[in-house]
C-alpha positions in Angstrom: -29.6 -2.2 19.8 -27.1 -0.1 19.2 -27.7 3.1 16.0 -25.3 3.9 14.1 -24.9 8.4 14.4 -25.0 9.0 10.6 -23.9 6.9 7.4 -20.0 5.8 6.4 -18.9 6.8 3.6 -17.4 4.6 0.9 -14.1 6.7 1.3 -13.6 6.1 5.1 -14.7 2.3 4.4 -11.6 1.9 2.0 -9.3 3.5 4.6 -10.7 1.2 6.5 -9.8 -1.9 4.5 -6.8 -0.7 3.2 -4.7 -2.7 5.7 -6.9 -6.2 5.3 -4.5 -7.5 2.5 -2.8 -10.5 2.9 1.2 -9.7 3.0 3.4 -12.2 1.1 5.9 -14.9 3.1 9.1 -12.8 3.8 11.7 -15.7 1.8 15.4 -15.9 1.8 17.7 -17.6 0.1 20.6 -20.0 2.0 23.9 -18.9 1.1 26.0 -22.7 0.5 22.8 -25.1 -0.2 20.6 -22.3 -2.2 17.1 -23.0 -0.9 15.0 -21.2 0.0 12.9 -20.7 3.5 12.0 -18.2 5.3 14.1 -15.9 7.6 15.2 -16.7 10.7 14.4 -19.7 10.3 15.9 -23.3 10.2 16.3 -24.6 6.0 14.6 -28.1 5.6 18.5 -29.0 5.2 19.3 -28.5 9.0 21.9 -24.6 7.5 21.3 -21.6 9.1 23.3 -18.2 7.9 25.0 -20.8 6.6 26.1 -23.0 8.6 24.8 -26.6 9.2 23.0 -26.5 12.7 21.2 -29.5 12.8 22.6 -32.4 11.8 20.5 -34.9 9.3 20.2 -38.1 10.4 21.8 -41.2 8.4 19.6 -43.7 6.6 21.8 -46.8 6.9 21.0 -50.2 4.4 20.7 -53.4 6.2 20.3 -55.0 3.2 22.7 -58.5 4.1 
């Protein structure tokens, strides 16, 4: 069984844990719609960098 040679100091422990915090996601605002979305991803409206990339499906009501 492995046994440590000497005790780790609180300072060394803190240096190791300094990088464990969660980072907030990088958000961006679309120039056309003004919608907030993740960077480098298409917004829910289908826009990417001000251009419509994905066409929204047309919903037709057949109430005849």
